[in-house]
C-alpha positions in Angstrom: -18.9 -30.0 -74.7 -17.8 -26.4 -75.7 -21.2 -25.2 -73.7 -20.1 -27.4 -71.0 -16.3 -26.2 -70.6 -17.8 -22.6 -70.7 -19.6 -23.1 -67.8 -17.2 -24.6 -65.7 -15.0 -21.9 -66.6 -17.8 -19.6 -65.5 -18.6 -21.5 -62.2 -14.7 -21.3 -61.4 -14.8 -17.8 -62.2 -17.6 -17.0 -59.6 -16.1 -19.6 -56.8 -13.0 -17.7 -56.9 -14.6 -14.3 -56.6 -16.8 -15.4 -53.9 -13.2 -16.5 -52.1 -11.7 -13.3 -52.7 -14.5 -10.9 -51.7 -13.8 -11.7 -48.2 -10.2 -10.9 -48.0 -11.1 -7.2 -49.5 -10.8 -4.1 -47.2 -13.1 -3.8 -44.3 -13.7 -0.7 -41.8 -13.8 -1.4 -38.0 -15.2 0.7 -35.4 -14.7 0.2 -31.9 -14.4 2.2 -28.2 -11.2 1.0 -25.7 -12.2 0.9 -22.0 -10.3 0.2 -18.8 -11.4 -2.9 -17.4 -11.2 -1.7 -13.6 -13.6 1.6 -14.0 -15.0 1.3 -17.5 -13.4 4.6 -18.1 -12.2 5.4 -21.7 -8.7 5.0 -22.7 -7.1 7.8 -24.6 -4.3 7.2 -27.2 -4.5 3.5 -27.6 -2.4 1.8 -30.4 -4.6 -0.2 -32.8 -2.3 -2.3 -35.2 -3.0 -4.2 -37.9 -1.1 -7.7 -38.8 -0.7 -9.8 -41.6 -0.3 -13.4 -41.9 3.3 -12.8 -41.5 3.4 -10.9 -38.5 4.1 -7.7 -39.9 2.4 -4.0 -39.3 -0.1 -3.1 -42.2 -1.8 -0.8 -40.8 -2.9 1.0 -37.8 -4.8 4.0 -35.5 -5.0 5.4 -32.2 -8.3 6.4 -30.4 -9.5 9.6 -29.7 -10.3 11.7 -26.6 -13.4 9.5 -26.3 -11.7 6.4 -26.5 -13.3 5.9 -30.1 -11.2 4.6 -33.0 -12.0 3.6 -36.8 -9.7 1.3 -38.6 -9.8 0.4 -42.7 -8.2 -2.9 -42.7 -6.7 -4.4 -45.6 -7.7 -7.9 -44.7 -10.4 -9.3 -42.4 -8.2 -12.3 -42.2 -5.5 -9.9 -40.4 -5.5 -9.6 -36.5 -5.5 -6.5 -34.7 -3.9 -5.7 -31.7 -4.7 -2.9 -28.9 -2.0 -1.8 -27.0 -1.0 1.2 -24.9 1.3 1.9 -22.1 0.5 0.9 -18.6 -2.1 -1.4 -20.0 -1.7 -5.3 -21.2 -2.0 -5.8 -24.9 -5.2 -7.3 -26.3 -5.7 -9.0 -29.6 -9.3 -8.6 -31.1 -11.8 -10.5 -33.6 -12.5 -8.1 -36.7 -16.5 -7.5 -36.7 -17.5 -4.7 -39.4 -21.1 -5.4 -38.4 -21.1 -3.8 -35.3 -19.1 -1.5 -32.9 -16.8 -3.3 -30.7 -15.9 -2.6 -27.1 -12.5 -3.7 -26.1 -12.0 -3.8 -22.4 -8.2 -3.7 -21.5 -6.5 -4.3 -18.0 -3.9 -2.5 -16.4 -0.6 -3.8 -16.2 1.7 -3.9 -13.2 4.9 -3.7 -15.2 7.0 -0.5 -14.7 8.9 1.2 -17.4 12.7 1.9 -17.0 14.0 5.0 -15.0 15.9 7.5 -16.9 18.1 9.6 -14.9 19.4 12.9 -16.6 23.0 13.7 -15.0 25.2 16.7 -15.5 27.4 14.0 -17.7 25.4 12.0 -19.8 21.5 10.4 -19.8 21.9 6.9 -18.4 18.9 4.6 -19.4 18.3 1.8 -16.9 16.9 -1.8 -17.7 17.4 -0.8 -21.4 20.7 -2.0 -21.6 23.2 -4.4 -19.8 24.8 -2.1 -17.1 23.9 -3.2 -13.4 22.9 -0.4 -11.6 26.2 -0.6 -9.4 27.9 0.4 -12.3 26.0 3.8 -12.9 28.3 6.9 -12.1 25.2 8.6 -10.5 23.9 8.0 -7.0 20.4 8.6 -7.3 17.4 7.1 -5.0 13.8 7.4 -5.7 11.3 6.8 -3.1 8.1 4.5 -3.1 5.4 6.9 -2.5 2.8 4.2 -1.8 4.5 3.0 1.2 4.7 6.9 2.2 1.1 7.8 1.8 -0.3 4.4 3.4 1.5 5.0 6.9 0.3 7.5 9.4 3.1 9.7 8.7 2.3 13.5 7.7 5.4 15.0 6.6 8.1 14.2 3.8 11.0 14.6 6.2 9.5 11.7 8.8 8.6 9.3 5.7 12.4 9.9 4.2 13.9 8.5 7.6 15.9 5.4 6.7 14.7 5.2 3.5 17.6 6.6 1.6 21.4 5.5 2.7 23.7 8.0 3.5 20.5 10.4 4.2 20.4 11.8 8.1 17.5 13.2 9.2 17.7 14.5 13.0 14.6 16.2 14.6 14.8 18.6 16.6 12.7 17.2 19.1 9.3 14.7 19.1 6.6 17.7 19.2 4.5 18.8 15.9 6.2 21.4 14.1 9.5 21.0 15.7 11.3 20.6 12.3 14.2 18.1 11.2 17.6 18.8 10.0 19.0 16.8 6.6 22.3 15.7 6.2 23.6 14.2 3.1 27.3 12.6 2.8 27.9 14.2 6.8 28.2 17.6 7.9 30.6 20.3 6.0 32.3 22.9 8.1 30.9 25.7 5.8 27.3 26.5 6.0 24.3 24.4 7.8 24.8 21.2 5.2 21.5 21.1 4.2 20.8 20.0 1.0 19.2 21.8 -1.7 15.3 21.5 -2.1 14.0 21.5 -5.5 10.3 21.3 -6.3 8.5 20.8 -9.6 12.5 22.4 -10.9 12.5 25.5 -9.1 15.3 25.6 -6.5 14.2 26.5 -3.3 17.3 28.3 -2.0 16.2 31.1 -1.4 12.5 31.8 -0.8 12.0 35.0 0.4 14.1 38.2 1.3 14.3 37.1 4.8 14.9 33.6 4.6 18.7 32.5 3.9 19.1 28.7 3.6 22.7 29.1 5.0 21.3 30.5 8.0 17.9 28.7 8.4 17.3 26.3 11.2 15.5 23.0 11.5 11.9 24.5 11.4 12.9 26.6 8.3 14.0 23.7 6.4 11.1 21.4 7.3 8.7 24.4 6.3 10.8 24.0 3.1 9.0 20.3 2.4 6.2 20.9 4.2 4.0 20.0 1.7 1.1 17.3 1.9 2.2 13.8 1.5 -0.6 13.4 -0.9 0.6 15.8 -3.3 4.0 14.4 -4.0 4.2 12.0 -6.7 7.9 11.4 -5.9 11.1 12.0 -4.3 14.8 11.8 -5.7 17.8 12.1 -3.5 20.8 13.2 -5.3 23.9 12.4 -3.4 27.0 12.3 -5.7 29.0 15.1 -7.8 28.1 14.0 -10.8 24.5 14.1 -10.0 24.1 17.6 -8.2 26.8 19.3 -10.9 24.0 20.4 -12.6 23.0 22.6 -9.4 26.7 24.0 -9.1 28.0 25.0 -5.6 24.2 24.8 -4.2 24.0 21.4 -4.7 27.4 20.7 -2.7 25.6 19.4 0.3 23.2 17.3 -2.0 20.0 17.8 -3.8 16.6 16.8 -2.7 14.2 16.9 -5.9 10.4 16.8 -5.0 7.7 16.5 -7.9 4.0 16.9 -7.5 1.2 15.6 -9.1 0.0 17.2 -12.4 -3.6 17.1 -14.1 -4.0 14.5 -16.8 -6.1 14.3 -19.7 -9.7 12.7 -18.8 -12.6 13.4 -16.8 -12.8 15.5 -13.8 -11.8 13.2 -10.5 -12.9 14.0 -7.0 -10.7 12.5 -3.9 -11.7 13.0 -0.6 -8.9 11.2 2.1 -9.1 11.1 5.8 -6.4 9.8 8.0 -6.7 9.6 11.7 -3.7 8.2 13.9 -3.4 7.5 17.7 -0.3 8.5 19.3 1.3 6.5 22.4 4.5 7.7 24.1 6.4 5.0 24.5 7.6 4.2 28.4 10.3 6.5 30.1 13.4 5.4 31.2 12.9 3.9 34.8 13.3 7.2 37.3 13.7 7.6 41.1 10.3 8.2 43.4 10.6 11.0 45.9 11.7 8.8 48.8 14.5 7.3 46.8 15.6 10.7 45.7 16.2 12.1 49.2 18.2 9.0 50.1 20.3 9.5 47.3 20.7 13.4 48.4 21.3 12.3 52.0 24.0 9.6 50.8 25.8 12.3 48.4 25.8 15.0 51.3 27.3 12.6 53.6 30.1 11.5 51.2 30.7 14.8 49.9 30.6 16.8 53.3 30.8 14.5 56.0 27.7 15.9 57.8 24.0 15.3 58.1 23.1 18.7 58.0 20.8 18.8 54.9 19.1 21.8 53.3 15.2 21.7 54.6 14.2 20.8 50.8 16.0 17.2 51.6 15.7 17.1 55.1 12.5 15.5 55.1 11.6 17.9 58.1 7.8 18.2 59.2 8.7 21.3 61.0 10.1 22.9 57.7 7.1 25.4 56.3 7.2 23.8 53.0 7.4 20.3 53.9 4.2 19.3 52.1 5.7 21.1 49.0 8.9 18.9 49.4 7.4 15.4 50.2 6.0 14.2 47.6 6.5 11.3 44.8 6.1 12.9 41.5 6.4 11.5 38.3 7.2 14.2 36.4 7.5 12.4 32.9 3.8 10.8 33.7 2.4 14.5 34.6 3.0 15.9 31.1 2.8 13.0 28.7 -1.0 12.3 27.3 -2.3 10.1 24.2 -2.8 11.8 21.5 -4.5 11.7 18.2 -3.7 13.3 14.8 -6.4 14.3 12.5 -5.4 14.7 8.1 -8.1 15.7 5.5 -7.3 16.2 2.2 -9.2 16.6 -0.9 -8.1 17.2 -4.4 -9.4 17.6 -7.8 -8.1 16.6 -11.1 -8.4 16.5 -14.5 -8.1 17.9 -18.3 -8.7 17.8 -22.3 -6.5 18.3 -25.2 -5.1 21.4 -24.3 -5.7 22.1 -20.5 -4.9 20.1 -17.5 -5.2 21.1 -14.0 -4.6 19.6 -10.5 -6.2 21.4 -7.3 -5.7 20.0 -3.6 -6.8 21.3 -0.2 -5.0 19.9 2.7 -5.8 20.2 6.5 -3.5 18.5 9.6 -4.4 19.1 13.1 -1.3 17.1 14.9 -1.3 16.7 18.8 2.0 16.4 20.4 2.2 13.7 23.5 3.6 16.8 25.5 0.8 18.5 27.2 0.9 22.1 25.3 2.2 20.8 22.2 0.2 21.0 18.8 0.3 21.9 15.1 -2.0 23.0 12.6 -1.6 22.9 8.8 -3.3 24.3 6.3 -2.1 23.9 2.5 -3.5 24.4 -0.9 -1.7 23.8 -4.3 -2.9 24.4 -8.3 -0.8 23.1 -10.9 -2.0 23.8 -14.3 -1.1 23.2 -17.8 -1.9 24.8 -20.8 -0.6 23.7 -24.2 -0.8 26.9 -26.3 0.7 25.1 -29.0 2.5 21.8 -30.0 5.9 23.7 -29.0 4.7 26.1 -26.4 3.4 25.0 -22.9 2.4 27.6 -20.2 2.4 26.3 -16.9 1.3 27.8 -13.5 2.2 26.2 -10.0 0.8 28.0 -7.1 1.1 26.8 -3.4 0.3 28.1 0.0 0.9 26.9 3.1 -0.3 28.2 6.7 1.5 26.9 10.2 0.1 27.4 13.7 2.7 25.8 16.0 2.1 25.5 19.9 5.5 25.3 21.0 7.4 23.5 23.5 8.3 26.1 26.5 12.0 26.2 26.4 14.0 27.8 29.6 17.9 27.7 29.4 18.0 25.6 26.1 15.6 23.0 27.8 12.2 22.0 26.8 9.8 20.8 29.3 10.5 17.3 28.5 14.0 17.5 29.5 13.2 19.4 32.4 10.9 16.6 33.4 13.6 14.3 33.2 16.0 16.6 35.7 13.0 17.9 38.2 13.5 16.6 41.8 10.6 13.7 42.3 10.4 14.9 45.9 8.8 18.5 44.7 4.6 18.6 44.3 3.1 19.4 41.6 0.9 21.7 43.3 1.9 24.2 45.7 0.1 23.7 49.3 -2.3 26.2 49.8 -1.3 27.7 53.5 -4.0 29.8 54.1 
């Protein structure tokens, strides 16, 4: 009987050991990949949860997306999570390398607006946007780059309340004036432009923001749209106070793209835009213009002795030069095309991250003789000397060539076409 009891106790001990063995520590290995492009995900959190949903262990993926996790129990669950991706629970399997594919998330992180008075964190508290003391507006860059627009000033048109953008003309490279919160009596009411944290209030010894014209202001933000990561407009005193008197007329914050950790990426984009001039306002033809002039002279002077240019006298030596029906607006208008080429290289490792771009824009105007070409390049380099020291280089070069619209007496070609007498011929008749 004692022998039977001893055997039963031995069997119970063996069974208990067999049940407890799977609950021991196990080591799992794996790699985390982006499900969309199969690239490795760096810095993903691999967290172990016990049966009470408590965190009992964890690790992160390295630069190759690999991880090694020593689990306290094989029955615990493992969750993979990283910012910008949907979390995914995986089943531990110590016998093989686990390949984990996670899906990108469409959920955006709440914005943090830094002002001169305080830091207000949106969507993390119950304070509505309308109750914020700041007046800052961020622009959706996806809408800007997907359109046929070629300049940041044109892309901001109608996007921000209180921001007025007035184009000098519709010609390429003519420039625009930016006004936030109305005009002021001092200076030129142009906002302070800050690119990558650097105020552009004075870019050279011969350029002063206070005396610059529309073309000068436009050149300050003459950046390829594909280079721009975000544009933020600061309008009220709280958000612009950090810039002092220079931000009295508002601040335009522009942040360009930086390199990010990962494999080198090459990207080429080409956009072709076809421009059509809308129909002009109805104008008088040559016969209607001469009739109007006859009535004007008769009503004003009571005579019918007209100048020879409008008398429609065939004996006049220049009769054929003043007896035409000329559409001056149609004569100077054409359909045009824009060609926008953009090429970029980006990537980086643990210490160095780089972003380089080349852009060439060939823009034709709908007025004959007007065109603009822009070549720009940008280099953004970040080098981590240590955990607390970052070395940054931002270099940009822009070259513009503008075939301007000729102005006479303050009037350009198109405005002169509206007031040009329609009975005049475009080509002078050869008298010989």
